[in-house]
C-alpha positions in Angstrom: 44.7 0.7 16.7 48.4 0.5 16.7 48.3 -3.1 17.7 46.1 -3.9 14.7 48.5 -2.2 12.4 51.4 -4.1 13.9 49.7 -7.4 13.5 48.8 -6.6 9.9 52.4 -5.7 9.2 53.7 -9.0 10.8 51.2 -11.0 8.7 52.2 -9.3 5.5 56.0 -10.0 6.3 55.2 -13.6 7.1 53.2 -14.0 4.0 56.1 -12.8 2.0 58.0 -15.6 3.5 55.6 -18.1 2.1 56.4 -17.0 -1.6 60.2 -17.3 -0.8 60.0 -20.7 0.7 61.5 -23.5 -1.1 59.1 -25.5 -3.1 59.0 -29.4 -2.7 61.6 -31.0 -5.0 60.2 -33.7 -7.3 60.0 -34.5 -10.9 56.1 -35.4 -11.3 53.4 -32.5 -11.1 50.9 -33.0 -8.2 47.5 -33.9 -9.4 44.6 -31.6 -8.5 43.0 -32.6 -5.2 46.0 -34.8 -4.1 47.7 -34.2 -0.8 50.3 -31.5 -1.3 52.1 -31.8 2.2 55.1 -33.8 2.1 57.8 -34.1 4.6 60.2 -31.9 2.7 57.7 -29.2 2.0 59.0 -26.0 3.9 55.7 -24.0 2.7 53.8 -26.1 5.1 56.1 -25.1 8.1 56.1 -21.4 7.1 52.2 -21.4 7.0 52.0 -23.1 10.3 54.4 -20.5 11.6 52.3 -17.6 10.1 48.9 -19.1 11.6 50.0 -20.4 14.9 53.1 -18.5 16.1 52.6 -15.7 18.6 54.5 -12.4 17.9 57.2 -11.7 20.5 55.9 -9.6 23.3 57.4 -6.4 24.3 59.0 -6.2 27.8 56.6 -4.9 30.4 59.4 -3.5 32.6 61.3 -1.0 30.6 63.0 1.2 33.2 64.9 0.7 36.5 62.2 2.4 38.3 59.5 0.1 37.0 61.7 -2.8 37.8 62.2 -1.6 41.5 58.4 -1.1 41.8 57.8 -4.7 40.6 60.2 -6.1 42.9 58.8 -4.3 45.9 55.4 -5.4 45.1 56.5 -9.0 44.6 58.2 -9.1 47.9 55.3 -7.6 49.7 53.0 -10.2 48.1 55.4 -13.1 49.1 55.5 -11.6 52.6 51.6 -11.5 52.6 51.3 -15.1 51.5 53.8 -16.1 54.1 52.0 -14.5 56.9 48.7 -16.0 55.7 50.3 -19.4 55.8 51.9 -18.9 59.0 48.4 -17.9 60.5 46.7 -20.7 59.2 49.3 -23.2 60.4 49.1 -21.4 63.8 45.3 -21.9 63.9 45.5 -25.4 62.8 48.1 -26.2 65.6 46.1 -24.5 68.1 43.0 -26.5 67.3 44.9 -29.8 67.5 46.3 -28.8 71.0 42.8 -28.0 72.1 41.6 -31.3 70.7 44.4 -33.1 72.5 43.6 -31.3 75.8 39.9 -32.1 75.5 40.9 -35.9 74.8 43.0 -36.0 77.7 40.5 -34.5 80.1 37.9 -37.0 78.8 40.3 -39.6 79.6 40.6 -38.5 83.1 37.1 -37.9 83.7 35.4 -40.9 82.5 37.6 -43.7 81.0 34.6 -45.5 79.6 33.4 -42.6 77.4 37.0 -42.2 76.3 37.2 -45.8 75.3 34.0 -45.2 73.4 35.4 -42.1 71.7 38.6 -43.9 70.7 37.0 -47.2 69.4 36.6 -47.2 65.7 33.4 -49.1 64.9 33.6 -50.0 61.2 30.1 -51.6 61.1 28.2 -48.5 61.2 27.5 -47.1 57.7 25.4 -44.2 56.6 21.8 -45.3 55.7 21.4 -45.7 52.0 17.6 -45.0 52.2 17.9 -41.8 53.9 17.4 -38.8 51.7 20.3 -36.2 51.5 19.2 -32.8 52.4 19.2 -30.6 49.4 17.8 -27.5 48.0 16.4 -29.3 44.9 12.7 -28.9 44.4 10.7 -32.1 44.6 10.2 -34.2 41.3 6.5 -34.1 41.7 6.2 -30.5 40.8 3.2 -28.2 40.5 -0.4 -29.5 41.3 -2.3 -28.3 38.4 -5.6 -29.7 39.7 -5.5 -27.8 42.9 -8.6 -25.7 43.9 -8.7 -24.0 47.2 -11.5 -24.8 49.6 -14.4 -22.5 49.6 -15.0 -21.7 53.1 -16.8 -18.4 52.9 
């Protein structure tokens, strides 16, 4: 309720600016229906400010206690994000090390299989005729002429 009253007050003061804005200078009167905006028309700028400018926001943090609380929460969040990033990097590093160990073990166990795993065969492509698995229903739809077999 108070916010609406404040906005109405701001709108009234801004509309008062329009009346005080300098009118365009010029000797000839503007014909009805002609474009009224010129490059030196201050009223146009004032109207744009009234319609599109946002009122200044009040500061959320007013007391020192609120500021300290905000900084504490912000530091805790940054610490949480840092820990998450470190865990993700550690998991990725561990997976890569395990992959290298498996690769080395394959090389020592069977060199022929190792060479097959390392060889990049660029001639193999995905078959274009193969249907991609999906949850989409078939295009044929419902069988309206279906009648169950009468086996009674």
